[in-house]
N, C-alpha and C positions, 0 to 999 in steps of 0.2 A: 616509536610505535604510533600509528595514526589512532585518533579517537574512534571509538565504536559507538553505535547507537543501537539501543534495544527498545523497540516499541512494544509496550505491553497492551494487548488487546483482549478484552473479555469476550468470550464466545459462548453461544448457547449449546453448540454441538461440536465438541473438540475433534472428533473423527472427520466430520463433514468439513470443518474449517481447515484441518490439516490437509485433506485431499484437495481442497480448493487451492490453497497456496502452493502445493506441489504441482498442480496443473498449470499454474502461471509461471513456474520456473524456480520456485524456492525449494530448498532441500531441508528435510527434517534432520536436525542434529540430535541423535539419541542420547548423547552425553548430558544434555540439558532438557530432556523430555521424559515425561512419565504419563500416568493416567489423568493428571490434572493440568498438564501443560505440554505444548509442542514448541520447540525452539526452531523457527523457520529461518534459514540462512539465505539471504539475497546476494551477499558478497562478503568479503573478508571483514567489512566494517558495518554492515547493515543486517540486523536481525529483527524478526517479529516474534515476540513471545505470546503465543496464543494460550490463554488460560481459561479454565472453567470459571464461572461466576464465583463459586466458593473459594477458589484459589485467589482470584483477583481481590476479593474482599479482605484477604490477609494483608494487603498492601495499603488499603485506604479505608477510612471510616465513612467516606462519602458514598452516596447512592450511585449505582452503576447506571449511566445514561443509556437509553435505548437509541442506538445509532441509526435505527430505521426512521426515527421521528425527530432527532436532534443531532447537531454536530458540535463537537468541541474542538476537533482537530481535522485537518486534511493532510494526508501524507502524499508524498510525491517521489517517484522513482525516475531516474534518468534512463534514457535509451540512447543507443549509439546511432540509430537511424530513424527516419520517419516510419519506415516499414516495421521496425521493431516495436514502435509505439502501437501500430495497428495489430501486430501479432499478439502482444501482451493483452491488450483490451479484448481481442477476439478469444483468446484462451480463457480470460476471466468470464466472458459471456457464456462460452461453451461449458464452463465448469460450474455454472449455477449462479454467477454474479449478474450484475446489471451493467450493461455497457452504456457509457456516455450519459450519466445522470446530470452532468454539468456540460455547458457549451464547450465545443472544441476551441482550442487556441490555435490559430493559424496565421502566422506571420512569415515573412521571408527568412527570418533567422530562427524561428521557433515553431514547433508543432506539438500540440499536446491534446490528449484525450483523458477520459476518466472512467473509473468503474467503481462499483460497490461490491464488497464481498457479501456472502450470504447473511452476515449479521448486520449489514448496513454501513460498515466502515468504508469511508470514501478514500480512494486513491487516485492520484493523477500519474500519468506517464508522459514525460516530456523529452523531446529531442531539441537540442539547442546548438546552433552553429555559432560558437563564440567569436569567430573571425568576422561574422556579419552583424553582430549585435550593435545597434545604433548607440551613439553617445547617450549618457545618462538622461539628459532632459527629454529626449525622444522616448526613452523607455517608460517615463512616467505616464505616457498615454497608451502604452501597449496593454 
């Protein structure tokens, strides 16, 4: 069985956050969702657990960072095509997110854009042509 990843994201408005992630293509799994959390499925191996701040505090004694003013992590999803990158970022923008808070990545072998969800969590969406990726020394400058 492949490893799975569960990103746990504290959100200020669970219904709004759930609707946002549904708008960009994730599906809510009711088996792992309730009035304190929504399990959003991107694929068989990638899940985002959206949790209220009270629920998130059950997992850590550390303060919850304000993702609108600081970053601790950047998340990235792959896309099958350059057009799919644009579609996902467009959906994020239309659903109340912020399109392109970071510069676009545009190379012959890679194309990437970014968005912020309504809570300020930053996501990248990247298409990569593995057959065209330059040797490792050239990648260091990409």
